[in-house]
PyMOL Python script that loads the backbone (N, CA, C, O; Angstrom):
from pymol import cmd

cmd.read_pdbstr("""\
ATOM      1  N   UNK A   1      45.415   5.761   6.012  1.00  0.00           N
ATOM      2  CA  UNK A   1      45.199   5.787   4.597  1.00  0.00           C
ATOM      3  C   UNK A   1      46.170   4.815   3.931  1.00  0.00           C
ATOM      4  O   UNK A   1      47.338   4.717   4.308  1.00  0.00           O
ATOM      5  N   UNK A   2      45.658   4.104   2.939  1.00  0.00           N
ATOM      6  CA  UNK A   2      46.472   3.088   2.263  1.00  0.00           C
ATOM      7  C   UNK A   2      47.506   3.739   1.357  1.00  0.00           C
ATOM      8  O   UNK A   2      47.353   4.876   0.910  1.00  0.00           O
ATOM      9  N   UNK A   3      48.549   2.985   1.107  1.00  0.00           N
ATOM     10  CA  UNK A   3      49.575   3.494   0.204  1.00  0.00           C
ATOM     11  C   UNK A   3      49.033   3.505  -1.216  1.00  0.00           C
ATOM     12  O   UNK A   3      48.397   2.541  -1.644  1.00  0.00           O
ATOM     13  N   UNK A   4      49.271   4.559  -1.933  1.00  0.00           N
ATOM     14  CA  UNK A   4      48.786   4.597  -3.320  1.00  0.00           C
ATOM     15  C   UNK A   4      49.525   3.580  -4.175  1.00  0.00           C
ATOM     16  O   UNK A   4      50.754   3.505  -4.140  1.00  0.00           O
ATOM     17  N   UNK A   5      48.787   2.809  -4.930  1.00  0.00           N
ATOM     18  CA  UNK A   5      49.382   1.815  -5.821  1.00  0.00           C
ATOM     19  C   UNK A   5      48.796   2.003  -7.208  1.00  0.00           C
ATOM     20  O   UNK A   5      47.672   2.478  -7.369  1.00  0.00           O
ATOM     21  N   UNK A   6      49.562   1.629  -8.179  1.00  0.00           N
ATOM     22  CA  UNK A   6      49.054   1.711  -9.544  1.00  0.00           C
ATOM     23  C   UNK A   6      48.375   0.383  -9.876  1.00  0.00           C
ATOM     24  O   UNK A   6      48.934  -0.689  -9.641  1.00  0.00           O
ATOM     25  N   UNK A   7      47.165   0.469 -10.425  1.00  0.00           N
ATOM     26  CA  UNK A   7      46.396  -0.725 -10.772  1.00  0.00           C
ATOM     27  C   UNK A   7      46.255  -0.760 -12.281  1.00  0.00           C
ATOM     28  O   UNK A   7      45.987   0.256 -12.923  1.00  0.00           O
ATOM     29  N   UNK A   8      46.435  -1.919 -12.821  1.00  0.00           N
ATOM     30  CA  UNK A   8      46.315  -2.100 -14.259  1.00  0.00           C
ATOM     31  C   UNK A   8      44.890  -1.785 -14.695  1.00  0.00           C
ATOM     32  O   UNK A   8      43.932  -2.195 -14.038  1.00  0.00           O
ATOM     33  N   UNK A   9      44.749  -1.067 -15.788  1.00  0.00           N
ATOM     34  CA  UNK A   9      43.416  -0.675 -16.254  1.00  0.00           C
ATOM     35  C   UNK A   9      42.585  -1.887 -16.670  1.00  0.00           C
ATOM     36  O   UNK A   9      41.356  -1.835 -16.623  1.00  0.00           O
ATOM     37  N   UNK A  10      43.237  -2.974 -17.076  1.00  0.00           N
ATOM     38  CA  UNK A  10      42.493  -4.187 -17.435  1.00  0.00           C
ATOM     39  C   UNK A  10      41.796  -4.776 -16.208  1.00  0.00           C
ATOM     40  O   UNK A  10      40.696  -5.315 -16.329  1.00  0.00           O
ATOM     41  N   UNK A  11      42.403  -4.685 -15.059  1.00  0.00           N
ATOM     42  CA  UNK A  11      41.808  -5.200 -13.825  1.00  0.00           C
ATOM     43  C   UNK A  11      40.582  -4.374 -13.468  1.00  0.00           C
ATOM     44  O   UNK A  11      39.525  -4.925 -13.164  1.00  0.00           O
ATOM     45  N   UNK A  12      40.721  -3.058 -13.503  1.00  0.00           N
ATOM     46  CA  UNK A  12      39.561  -2.216 -13.164  1.00  0.00           C
ATOM     47  C   UNK A  12      38.429  -2.421 -14.164  1.00  0.00           C
ATOM     48  O   UNK A  12      37.256  -2.405 -13.790  1.00  0.00           O
ATOM     49  N   UNK A  13      38.781  -2.612 -15.441  1.00  0.00           N
ATOM     50  CA  UNK A  13      37.744  -2.859 -16.445  1.00  0.00           C
ATOM     51  C   UNK A  13      37.033  -4.189 -16.185  1.00  0.00           C
ATOM     52  O   UNK A  13      35.812  -4.264 -16.320  1.00  0.00           O
ATOM     53  N   UNK A  14      37.764  -5.226 -15.821  1.00  0.00           N
ATOM     54  CA  UNK A  14      37.142  -6.533 -15.581  1.00  0.00           C
ATOM     55  C   UNK A  14      36.231  -6.482 -14.355  1.00  0.00           C
ATOM     56  O   UNK A  14      35.153  -7.074 -14.355  1.00  0.00           O
ATOM     57  N   UNK A  15      36.666  -5.774 -13.314  1.00  0.00           N
ATOM     58  CA  UNK A  15      35.824  -5.637 -12.115  1.00  0.00           C
ATOM     59  C   UNK A  15      34.560  -4.856 -12.456  1.00  0.00           C
ATOM     60  O   UNK A  15      33.469  -5.211 -12.010  1.00  0.00           O
ATOM     61  N   UNK A  16      34.701  -3.807 -13.234  1.00  0.00           N
ATOM     62  CA  UNK A  16      33.541  -3.000 -13.637  1.00  0.00           C
ATOM     63  C   UNK A  16      32.572  -3.840 -14.455  1.00  0.00           C
ATOM     64  O   UNK A  16      31.362  -3.791 -14.233  1.00  0.00           O
ATOM     65  N   UNK A  17      33.100  -4.611 -15.401  1.00  0.00           N
ATOM     66  CA  UNK A  17      32.236  -5.454 -16.233  1.00  0.00           C
ATOM     67  C   UNK A  17      31.522  -6.516 -15.393  1.00  0.00           C
ATOM     68  O   UNK A  17      30.354  -6.808 -15.646  1.00  0.00           O
ATOM     69  N   UNK A  18      32.197  -7.096 -14.403  1.00  0.00           N
ATOM     70  CA  UNK A  18      31.566  -8.088 -13.528  1.00  0.00           C
ATOM     71  C   UNK A  18      30.425  -7.451 -12.744  1.00  0.00           C
ATOM     72  O   UNK A  18      29.355  -8.042 -12.595  1.00  0.00           O
ATOM     73  N   UNK A  19      30.663  -6.236 -12.245  1.00  0.00           N
ATOM     74  CA  UNK A  19      29.610  -5.545 -11.497  1.00  0.00           C
ATOM     75  C   UNK A  19      28.423  -5.209 -12.391  1.00  0.00           C
ATOM     76  O   UNK A  19      27.273  -5.316 -11.966  1.00  0.00           O
ATOM     77  N   UNK A  20      28.699  -4.804 -13.625  1.00  0.00           N
ATOM     78  CA  UNK A  20      27.623  -4.488 -14.569  1.00  0.00           C
ATOM     79  C   UNK A  20      26.811  -5.738 -14.870  1.00  0.00           C
ATOM     80  O   UNK A  20      25.587  -5.667 -14.980  1.00  0.00           O
ATOM     81  N   UNK A  21      27.476  -6.886 -15.005  1.00  0.00           N
ATOM     82  CA  UNK A  21      26.756  -8.128 -15.281  1.00  0.00           C
ATOM     83  C   UNK A  21      25.835  -8.491 -14.117  1.00  0.00           C
ATOM     84  O   UNK A  21      24.689  -8.886 -14.329  1.00  0.00           O
ATOM     85  N   UNK A  22      26.331  -8.359 -12.904  1.00  0.00           N
ATOM     86  CA  UNK A  22      25.502  -8.662 -11.731  1.00  0.00           C
ATOM     87  C   UNK A  22      24.286  -7.739 -11.687  1.00  0.00           C
ATOM     88  O   UNK A  22      23.167  -8.193 -11.450  1.00  0.00           O
ATOM     89  N   UNK A  23      24.505  -6.459 -11.912  1.00  0.00           N
ATOM     90  CA  UNK A  23      23.389  -5.514 -11.908  1.00  0.00           C
ATOM     91  C   UNK A  23      22.435  -5.780 -13.065  1.00  0.00           C
ATOM     92  O   UNK A  23      21.228  -5.580 -12.927  1.00  0.00           O
ATOM     93  N   UNK A  24      22.958  -6.228 -14.201  1.00  0.00           N
ATOM     94  CA  UNK A  24      22.114  -6.512 -15.350  1.00  0.00           C
ATOM     95  C   UNK A  24      21.260  -7.755 -15.153  1.00  0.00           C
ATOM     96  O   UNK A  24      20.148  -7.836 -15.674  1.00  0.00           O
ATOM     97  N   UNK A  25      21.770  -8.718 -14.408  1.00  0.00           N
ATOM     98  CA  UNK A  25      21.032  -9.956 -14.157  1.00  0.00           C
ATOM     99  C   UNK A  25      19.965  -9.790 -13.075  1.00  0.00           C
ATOM    100  O   UNK A  25      19.032 -10.590 -13.013  1.00  0.00           O
ATOM    101  N   UNK A  26      20.078  -8.798 -12.247  1.00  0.00           N
ATOM    102  CA  UNK A  26      19.182  -8.648 -11.095  1.00  0.00           C
ATOM    103  C   UNK A  26      17.709  -8.563 -11.481  1.00  0.00           C
ATOM    104  O   UNK A  26      16.902  -9.245 -10.850  1.00  0.00           O
ATOM    105  N   UNK A  27      17.308  -7.781 -12.464  1.00  0.00           N
ATOM    106  CA  UNK A  27      15.873  -7.737 -12.805  1.00  0.00           C
ATOM    107  C   UNK A  27      15.336  -9.086 -13.261  1.00  0.00           C
ATOM    108  O   UNK A  27      14.232  -9.475 -12.878  1.00  0.00           O
ATOM    109  N   UNK A  28      16.107  -9.805 -14.077  1.00  0.00           N
ATOM    110  CA  UNK A  28      15.650 -11.112 -14.546  1.00  0.00           C
ATOM    111  C   UNK A  28      15.538 -12.096 -13.394  1.00  0.00           C
ATOM    112  O   UNK A  28      14.583 -12.869 -13.328  1.00  0.00           O
ATOM    113  N   UNK A  29      16.492 -12.073 -12.499  1.00  0.00           N
ATOM    114  CA  UNK A  29      16.441 -12.983 -11.355  1.00  0.00           C
ATOM    115  C   UNK A  29      15.264 -12.656 -10.443  1.00  0.00           C
ATOM    116  O   UNK A  29      14.582 -13.559  -9.958  1.00  0.00           O
ATOM    117  N   UNK A  30      15.027 -11.383 -10.211  1.00  0.00           N
ATOM    118  CA  UNK A  30      13.916 -11.009  -9.331  1.00  0.00           C
ATOM    119  C   UNK A  30      12.580 -11.375  -9.965  1.00  0.00           C
ATOM    120  O   UNK A  30      11.669 -11.811  -9.261  1.00  0.00           O
ATOM    121  N   UNK A  31      12.441 -11.209 -11.281  1.00  0.00           N
ATOM    122  CA  UNK A  31      11.197 -11.618 -11.942  1.00  0.00           C
ATOM    123  C   UNK A  31      11.035 -13.139 -11.889  1.00  0.00           C
ATOM    124  O   UNK A  31       9.925 -13.641 -11.715  1.00  0.00           O
ATOM    125  N   UNK A  32      12.133 -13.861 -12.038  1.00  0.00           N
ATOM    126  CA  UNK A  32      12.070 -15.325 -11.927  1.00  0.00           C
ATOM    127  C   UNK A  32      11.610 -15.755 -10.547  1.00  0.00           C
ATOM    128  O   UNK A  32      10.786 -16.660 -10.420  1.00  0.00           O
ATOM    129  N   UNK A  33      12.136 -15.113  -9.512  1.00  0.00           N
ATOM    130  CA  UNK A  33      11.720 -15.426  -8.143  1.00  0.00           C
ATOM    131  C   UNK A  33      10.253 -15.102  -7.924  1.00  0.00           C
ATOM    132  O   UNK A  33       9.528 -15.859  -7.278  1.00  0.00           O
ATOM    133  N   UNK A  34       9.819 -13.963  -8.470  1.00  0.00           N
ATOM    134  CA  UNK A  34       8.420 -13.575  -8.329  1.00  0.00           C
ATOM    135  C   UNK A  34       7.506 -14.578  -9.012  1.00  0.00           C
ATOM    136  O   UNK A  34       6.492 -14.982  -8.444  1.00  0.00           O
ATOM    137  N   UNK A  35       7.859 -14.984 -10.230  1.00  0.00           N
ATOM    138  CA  UNK A  35       7.014 -15.934 -10.960  1.00  0.00           C
ATOM    139  C   UNK A  35       6.984 -17.296 -10.281  1.00  0.00           C
ATOM    140  O   UNK A  35       5.943 -17.952 -10.258  1.00  0.00           O
ATOM    141  N   UNK A  36       8.097 -17.721  -9.736  1.00  0.00           N
ATOM    142  CA  UNK A  36       8.141 -19.008  -9.048  1.00  0.00           C
ATOM    143  C   UNK A  36       7.277 -18.969  -7.790  1.00  0.00           C
ATOM    144  O   UNK A  36       6.541 -19.919  -7.523  1.00  0.00           O
ATOM    145  N   UNK A  37       7.352 -17.900  -7.021  1.00  0.00           N
ATOM    146  CA  UNK A  37       6.538 -17.772  -5.815  1.00  0.00           C
ATOM    147  C   UNK A  37       5.056 -17.689  -6.168  1.00  0.00           C
ATOM    148  O   UNK A  37       4.215 -18.271  -5.482  1.00  0.00           O
ATOM    149  N   UNK A  38       4.739 -16.963  -7.243  1.00  0.00           N
ATOM    150  CA  UNK A  38       3.346 -16.837  -7.662  1.00  0.00           C
ATOM    151  C   UNK A  38       2.790 -18.180  -8.117  1.00  0.00           C
ATOM    152  O   UNK A  38       1.662 -18.534  -7.772  1.00  0.00           O
ATOM    153  N   UNK A  39       3.571 -18.926  -8.888  1.00  0.00           N
ATOM    154  CA  UNK A  39       3.091 -20.225  -9.353  1.00  0.00           C
ATOM    155  C   UNK A  39       2.917 -21.199  -8.200  1.00  0.00           C
ATOM    156  O   UNK A  39       1.997 -22.017  -8.223  1.00  0.00           O
ATOM    157  N   UNK A  40       3.769 -21.131  -7.203  1.00  0.00           N
ATOM    158  CA  UNK A  40       3.604 -21.993  -6.039  1.00  0.00           C
ATOM    159  C   UNK A  40       2.345 -21.624  -5.269  1.00  0.00           C
ATOM    160  O   UNK A  40       1.619 -22.502  -4.803  1.00  0.00           O
ATOM    161  N   UNK A  41       2.085 -20.328  -5.134  1.00  0.00           N
ATOM    162  CA  UNK A  41       0.874 -19.893  -4.433  1.00  0.00           C
ATOM    163  C   UNK A  41      -0.380 -20.335  -5.181  1.00  0.00           C
ATOM    164  O   UNK A  41      -1.350 -20.775  -4.564  1.00  0.00           O
ATOM    165  N   UNK A  42      -0.364 -20.218  -6.513  1.00  0.00           N
ATOM    166  CA  UNK A  42      -1.516 -20.655  -7.303  1.00  0.00           C
ATOM    167  C   UNK A  42      -1.699 -22.166  -7.222  1.00  0.00           C
ATOM    168  O   UNK A  42      -2.831 -22.649  -7.176  1.00  0.00           O
ATOM    169  N   UNK A  43      -0.609 -22.910  -7.203  1.00  0.00           N
ATOM    170  CA  UNK A  43      -0.697 -24.365  -7.041  1.00  0.00           C
ATOM    171  C   UNK A  43      -1.297 -24.741  -5.699  1.00  0.00           C
ATOM    172  O   UNK A  43      -2.122 -25.651  -5.617  1.00  0.00           O
ATOM    173  N   UNK A  44      -0.890 -24.047  -4.650  1.00  0.00           N
ATOM    174  CA  UNK A  44      -1.462 -24.301  -3.327  1.00  0.00           C
ATOM    175  C   UNK A  44      -2.939 -23.953  -3.290  1.00  0.00           C
ATOM    176  O   UNK A  44      -3.726 -24.661  -2.662  1.00  0.00           O
ATOM    177  N   UNK A  45      -3.326 -22.871  -3.956  1.00  0.00           N
ATOM    178  CA  UNK A  45      -4.740 -22.486  -3.988  1.00  0.00           C
ATOM    179  C   UNK A  45      -5.572 -23.546  -4.703  1.00  0.00           C
ATOM    180  O   UNK A  45      -6.665 -23.891  -4.254  1.00  0.00           O
ATOM    181  N   UNK A  46      -5.052 -24.060  -5.814  1.00  0.00           N
ATOM    182  CA  UNK A  46      -5.778 -25.109  -6.542  1.00  0.00           C
ATOM    183  C   UNK A  46      -5.888 -26.381  -5.703  1.00  0.00           C
ATOM    184  O   UNK A  46      -6.931 -27.036  -5.699  1.00  0.00           O
ATOM    185  N   UNK A  47      -4.829 -26.726  -5.004  1.00  0.00           N
ATOM    186  CA  UNK A  47      -4.865 -27.909  -4.142  1.00  0.00           C
ATOM    187  C   UNK A  47      -5.867 -27.730  -3.010  1.00  0.00           C
ATOM    188  O   UNK A  47      -6.618 -28.652  -2.690  1.00  0.00           O
ATOM    189  N   UNK A  48      -5.881 -26.551  -2.405  1.00  0.00           N
ATOM    190  CA  UNK A  48      -6.834 -26.282  -1.329  1.00  0.00           C
ATOM    191  C   UNK A  48      -8.267 -26.327  -1.834  1.00  0.00           C
ATOM    192  O   UNK A  48      -9.154 -26.815  -1.134  1.00  0.00           O
ATOM    193  N   UNK A  49      -8.505 -25.824  -3.044  1.00  0.00           N
ATOM    194  CA  UNK A  49      -9.856 -25.863  -3.601  1.00  0.00           C
ATOM    195  C   UNK A  49     -10.299 -27.294  -3.854  1.00  0.00           C
ATOM    196  O   UNK A  49     -11.448 -27.647  -3.589  1.00  0.00           O
ATOM    197  N   UNK A  50      -9.392 -28.118  -4.366  1.00  0.00           N
ATOM    198  CA  UNK A  50      -9.715 -29.529  -4.605  1.00  0.00           C
ATOM    199  C   UNK A  50     -10.014 -30.251  -3.303  1.00  0.00           C
ATOM    200  O   UNK A  50     -10.976 -31.015  -3.220  1.00  0.00           O
ATOM    201  N   UNK A  51      -9.207 -30.017  -2.298  1.00  0.00           N
ATOM    202  CA  UNK A  51      -9.417 -30.659  -1.000  1.00  0.00           C
ATOM    203  C   UNK A  51     -10.741 -30.212  -0.387  1.00  0.00           C
ATOM    204  O   UNK A  51     -11.463 -31.033   0.179  1.00  0.00           O
ATOM    205  N   UNK A  52     -11.068 -28.935  -0.488  1.00  0.00           N
ATOM    206  CA  UNK A  52     -12.333 -28.438   0.054  1.00  0.00           C
ATOM    207  C   UNK A  52     -13.516 -29.060  -0.683  1.00  0.00           C
ATOM    208  O   UNK A  52     -14.529 -29.382  -0.062  1.00  0.00           O
ATOM    209  N   UNK A  53     -13.401 -29.229  -1.986  1.00  0.00           N
ATOM    210  CA  UNK A  53     -14.484 -29.841  -2.758  1.00  0.00           C
ATOM    211  C   UNK A  53     -14.669 -31.298  -2.346  1.00  0.00           C
ATOM    212  O   UNK A  53     -15.800 -31.767  -2.214  1.00  0.00           O
ATOM    213  N   UNK A  54     -13.576 -32.007  -2.146  1.00  0.00           N
ATOM    214  CA  UNK A  54     -13.674 -33.404  -1.713  1.00  0.00           C
ATOM    215  C   UNK A  54     -14.322 -33.499  -0.332  1.00  0.00           C
ATOM    216  O   UNK A  54     -15.177 -34.355  -0.104  1.00  0.00           O
ATOM    217  N   UNK A  55     -13.919 -32.631   0.581  1.00  0.00           N
ATOM    218  CA  UNK A  55     -14.481 -32.673   1.926  1.00  0.00           C
ATOM    219  C   UNK A  55     -15.968 -32.312   1.909  1.00  0.00           C
ATOM    220  O   UNK A  55     -16.748 -32.867   2.682  1.00  0.00           O
ATOM    221  N   UNK A  56     -16.359 -31.392   1.038  1.00  0.00           N
ATOM    222  CA  UNK A  56     -17.771 -31.035   0.910  1.00  0.00           C
ATOM    223  C   UNK A  56     -18.576 -32.218   0.396  1.00  0.00           C
ATOM    224  O   UNK A  56     -19.690 -32.464   0.860  1.00  0.00           O
ATOM    225  N   UNK A  57     -18.019 -32.945  -0.553  1.00  0.00           N
ATOM    226  CA  UNK A  57     -18.715 -34.121  -1.081  1.00  0.00           C
ATOM    227  C   UNK A  57     -18.899 -35.185   0.001  1.00  0.00           C
ATOM    228  O   UNK A  57     -19.956 -35.811   0.079  1.00  0.00           O
ATOM    229  N   UNK A  58     -17.884 -35.391   0.830  1.00  0.00           N
ATOM    230  CA  UNK A  58     -17.994 -36.369   1.916  1.00  0.00           C
ATOM    231  C   UNK A  58     -19.057 -35.927   2.921  1.00  0.00           C
ATOM    232  O   UNK A  58     -19.851 -36.745   3.385  1.00  0.00           O
ATOM    233  N   UNK A  59     -19.074 -34.639   3.255  1.00  0.00           N
ATOM    234  CA  UNK A  59     -20.072 -34.121   4.197  1.00  0.00           C
ATOM    235  C   UNK A  59     -21.479 -34.239   3.626  1.00  0.00           C
ATOM    236  O   UNK A  59     -22.415 -34.596   4.341  1.00  0.00           O
ATOM    237  N   UNK A  60     -21.628 -33.937   2.334  1.00  0.00           N
ATOM    238  CA  UNK A  60     -22.950 -34.057   1.708  1.00  0.00           C
ATOM    239  C   UNK A  60     -23.418 -35.504   1.694  1.00  0.00           C
ATOM    240  O   UNK A  60     -24.600 -35.770   1.914  1.00  0.00           O
ATOM    241  N   UNK A  61     -22.520 -36.434   1.442  1.00  0.00           N
ATOM    242  CA  UNK A  61     -22.886 -37.842   1.440  1.00  0.00           C
ATOM    243  C   UNK A  61     -23.291 -38.296   2.840  1.00  0.00           C
ATOM    244  O   UNK A  61     -24.248 -39.054   2.990  1.00  0.00           O
ATOM    245  N   UNK A  62     -22.581 -37.845   3.852  1.00  0.00           N
ATOM    246  CA  UNK A  62     -22.928 -38.199   5.234  1.00  0.00           C
ATOM    247  C   UNK A  62     -24.281 -37.607   5.612  1.00  0.00           C
ATOM    248  O   UNK A  62     -25.077 -38.266   6.281  1.00  0.00           O
ATOM    249  N   UNK A  63     -24.551 -36.374   5.194  1.00  0.00           N
ATOM    250  CA  UNK A  63     -25.844 -35.754   5.499  1.00  0.00           C
ATOM    251  C   UNK A  63     -26.977 -36.488   4.794  1.00  0.00           C
ATOM    252  O   UNK A  63     -28.041 -36.686   5.380  1.00  0.00           O
ATOM    253  N   UNK A  64     -26.764 -36.893   3.553  1.00  0.00           N
ATOM    254  CA  UNK A  64     -27.785 -37.656   2.826  1.00  0.00           C
ATOM    255  C   UNK A  64     -28.055 -38.995   3.505  1.00  0.00           C
ATOM    256  O   UNK A  64     -29.206 -39.409   3.643  1.00  0.00           O
ATOM    257  N   UNK A  65     -26.994 -39.661   3.924  1.00  0.00           N
ATOM    258  CA  UNK A  65     -27.151 -40.950   4.605  1.00  0.00           C
ATOM    259  C   UNK A  65     -27.949 -40.785   5.897  1.00  0.00           C
ATOM    260  O   UNK A  65     -28.835 -41.585   6.196  1.00  0.00           O
ATOM    261  N   UNK A  66     -27.627 -39.748   6.653  1.00  0.00           N
ATOM    262  CA  UNK A  66     -28.359 -39.508   7.909  1.00  0.00           C
ATOM    263  C   UNK A  66     -29.820 -39.147   7.632  1.00  0.00           C
ATOM    264  O   UNK A  66     -30.717 -39.568   8.362  1.00  0.00           O
ATOM    265  N   UNK A  67     -30.052 -38.371   6.583  1.00  0.00           N
ATOM    266  CA  UNK A  67     -31.425 -38.008   6.240  1.00  0.00           C
ATOM    267  C   UNK A  67     -32.248 -39.212   5.851  1.00  0.00           C
ATOM    268  O   UNK A  67     -33.386 -39.351   6.298  1.00  0.00           O
ATOM    269  N   UNK A  68     -31.696 -40.087   5.027  1.00  0.00           N
ATOM    270  CA  UNK A  68     -32.410 -41.306   4.623  1.00  0.00           C
ATOM    271  C   UNK A  68     -32.644 -42.202   5.832  1.00  0.00           C
ATOM    272  O   UNK A  68     -33.728 -42.764   5.989  1.00  0.00           O
ATOM    273  N   UNK A  69     -31.640 -42.339   6.681  1.00  0.00           N
ATOM    274  CA  UNK A  69     -31.805 -43.168   7.883  1.00  0.00           C
ATOM    275  C   UNK A  69     -32.895 -42.599   8.782  1.00  0.00           C
ATOM    276  O   UNK A  69     -33.662 -43.352   9.381  1.00  0.00           O
ATOM    277  N   UNK A  70     -32.968 -41.283   8.878  1.00  0.00           N
ATOM    278  CA  UNK A  70     -34.018 -40.655   9.689  1.00  0.00           C
ATOM    279  C   UNK A  70     -35.388 -40.910   9.099  1.00  0.00           C
ATOM    280  O   UNK A  70     -36.335 -41.210   9.826  1.00  0.00           O
ATOM    281  N   UNK A  71     -35.501 -40.793   7.792  1.00  0.00           N
ATOM    282  CA  UNK A  71     -36.798 -41.076   7.142  1.00  0.00           C
ATOM    283  C   UNK A  71     -37.226 -42.523   7.376  1.00  0.00           C
ATOM    284  O   UNK A  71     -38.390 -42.786   7.677  1.00  0.00           O
ATOM    285  N   UNK A  72     -36.305 -43.442   7.240  1.00  0.00           N
ATOM    286  CA  UNK A  72     -36.639 -44.856   7.478  1.00  0.00           C
ATOM    287  C   UNK A  72     -37.007 -45.098   8.936  1.00  0.00           C
ATOM    288  O   UNK A  72     -37.918 -45.876   9.217  1.00  0.00           O
ATOM    289  N   UNK A  73     -36.319 -44.450   9.864  1.00  0.00           N
ATOM    290  CA  UNK A  73     -36.621 -44.673  11.281  1.00  0.00           C
ATOM    291  C   UNK A  73     -37.977 -44.079  11.641  1.00  0.00           C
ATOM    292  O   UNK A  73     -38.697 -44.645  12.463  1.00  0.00           O
ATOM    293  N   UNK A  74     -38.339 -42.947  11.039  1.00  0.00           N
ATOM    294  CA  UNK A  74     -39.674 -42.384  11.291  1.00  0.00           C
ATOM    295  C   UNK A  74     -40.746 -43.336  10.786  1.00  0.00           C
ATOM    296  O   UNK A  74     -41.749 -43.559  11.463  1.00  0.00           O
ATOM    297  N   UNK A  75     -40.538 -43.901   9.595  1.00  0.00           N
ATOM    298  CA  UNK A  75     -41.487 -44.851   9.021  1.00  0.00           C
ATOM    299  C   UNK A  75     -41.610 -46.085   9.914  1.00  0.00           C
ATOM    300  O   UNK A  75     -42.715 -46.562  10.173  1.00  0.00           O
ATOM    301  N   UNK A  76     -40.468 -46.600  10.385  1.00  0.00           N
ATOM    302  CA  UNK A  76     -40.497 -47.789  11.233  1.00  0.00           C
ATOM    303  C   UNK A  76     -41.183 -47.494  12.561  1.00  0.00           C
ATOM    304  O   UNK A  76     -41.921 -48.333  13.079  1.00  0.00           O
ATOM    305  N   UNK A  77     -40.948 -46.323  13.108  1.00  0.00           N
ATOM    306  CA  UNK A  77     -41.555 -45.976  14.396  1.00  0.00           C
ATOM    307  C   UNK A  77     -43.076 -45.839  14.260  1.00  0.00           C
ATOM    308  O   UNK A  77     -43.828 -46.323  15.106  1.00  0.00           O
ATOM    309  N   UNK A  78     -43.519 -45.173  13.186  1.00  0.00           N
ATOM    310  CA  UNK A  78     -44.969 -45.022  13.011  1.00  0.00           C
ATOM    311  C   UNK A  78     -45.629 -46.363  12.714  1.00  0.00           C
ATOM    312  O   UNK A  78     -46.754 -46.611  13.150  1.00  0.00           O
ATOM    313  N   UNK A  79     -44.938 -47.233  11.973  1.00  0.00           N
ATOM    314  CA  UNK A  79     -45.486 -48.572  11.711  1.00  0.00           C
ATOM    315  C   UNK A  79     -45.594 -49.365  13.004  1.00  0.00           C
ATOM    316  O   UNK A  79     -46.589 -50.051  13.236  1.00  0.00           O
ATOM    317  N   UNK A  80     -44.598 -49.274  13.823  1.00  0.00           N
ATOM    318  CA  UNK A  80     -44.629 -49.989  15.111  1.00  0.00           C
ATOM    319  C   UNK A  80     -45.728 -49.464  16.014  1.00  0.00           C
ATOM    320  O   UNK A  80     -46.395 -50.244  16.693  1.00  0.00           O
ATOM    321  N   UNK A  81     -45.927 -48.160  16.034  1.00  0.00           N
ATOM    322  CA  UNK A  81     -46.967 -47.550  16.862  1.00  0.00           C
ATOM    323  C   UNK A  81     -48.347 -47.994  16.380  1.00  0.00           C
ATOM    324  O   UNK A  81     -49.218 -48.327  17.183  1.00  0.00           O
ATOM    325  N   UNK A  82     -48.537 -47.995  15.041  1.00  0.00           N
ATOM    326  CA  UNK A  82     -49.829 -48.430  14.503  1.00  0.00           C
ATOM    327  C   UNK A  82     -50.074 -49.900  14.785  1.00  0.00           C
ATOM    328  O   UNK A  82     -51.191 -50.291  15.120  1.00  0.00           O
ATOM    329  N   UNK A  83     -49.055 -50.703  14.654  1.00  0.00           N
ATOM    330  CA  UNK A  83     -49.203 -52.126  14.959  1.00  0.00           C
ATOM    331  C   UNK A  83     -49.565 -52.327  16.416  1.00  0.00           C
ATOM    332  O   UNK A  83     -50.408 -53.161  16.745  1.00  0.00           O
ATOM    333  N   UNK A  84     -48.934 -51.570  17.279  1.00  0.00           N
ATOM    334  CA  UNK A  84     -49.221 -51.676  18.716  1.00  0.00           C
ATOM    335  C   UNK A  84     -50.673 -51.279  18.986  1.00  0.00           C
ATOM    336  O   UNK A  84     -51.340 -51.913  19.804  1.00  0.00           O
ATOM    337  N   UNK A  85     -51.164 -50.254  18.322  1.00  0.00           N
ATOM    338  CA  UNK A  85     -52.539 -49.818  18.532  1.00  0.00           C
ATOM    339  C   UNK A  85     -53.520 -50.851  18.017  1.00  0.00           C
ATOM    340  O   UNK A  85     -54.562 -51.081  18.631  1.00  0.00           O
ATOM    341  N   UNK A  86     -53.200 -51.467  16.911  1.00  0.00           N
ATOM    342  CA  UNK A  86     -54.088 -52.487  16.350  1.00  0.00           C
ATOM    343  C   UNK A  86     -54.128 -53.723  17.233  1.00  0.00           C
ATOM    344  O   UNK A  86     -55.198 -54.275  17.491  1.00  0.00           O
ATOM    345  N   UNK A  87     -52.984 -54.148  17.688  1.00  0.00           N
ATOM    346  CA  UNK A  87     -52.925 -55.353  18.519  1.00  0.00           C
ATOM    347  C   UNK A  87     -53.379 -55.094  19.941  1.00  0.00           C
ATOM    348  O   UNK A  87     -53.707 -56.029  20.671  1.00  0.00           O
ATOM    349  N   UNK A  88     -53.399 -53.846  20.336  1.00  0.00           N
ATOM    350  CA  UNK A  88     -53.879 -53.475  21.658  1.00  0.00           C
ATOM    351  C   UNK A  88     -53.003 -53.898  22.789  1.00  0.00           C
ATOM    352  O   UNK A  88     -53.508 -54.126  23.888  1.00  0.00           O
ATOM    353  N   UNK A  89     -51.696 -54.018  22.582  1.00  0.00           N
ATOM    354  CA  UNK A  89     -50.851 -54.420  23.695  1.00  0.00           C
ATOM    355  C   UNK A  89     -50.357 -53.272  24.478  1.00  0.00           C
ATOM    356  O   UNK A  89     -49.629 -53.457  25.453  1.00  0.00           O
TER     357      UNK A  89
END
""", "prot")
cmd.dss("prot")
cmd.show_as("cartoon", "prot")
cmd.util.cbc("prot")
cmd.orient("prot")
């Protein structure tokens, strides 16, 4: 057990006030952390949505290009077949 010592009441009051300040700041700090994490998550969600929309547009453009190319190739193939039948080769 430690030796009993007399401590100035001003020291104990200052330590108590410092502890009260830390405890008083805790709710504000925790809400700040929560809001910062939430805003970062929402920013990431918006970025992911934008990226997904861009990728969908690229895929749709590629599908349209392939569809048009297929239509043209069917037309060319049927034209070639008809020409072959007419010429009799």
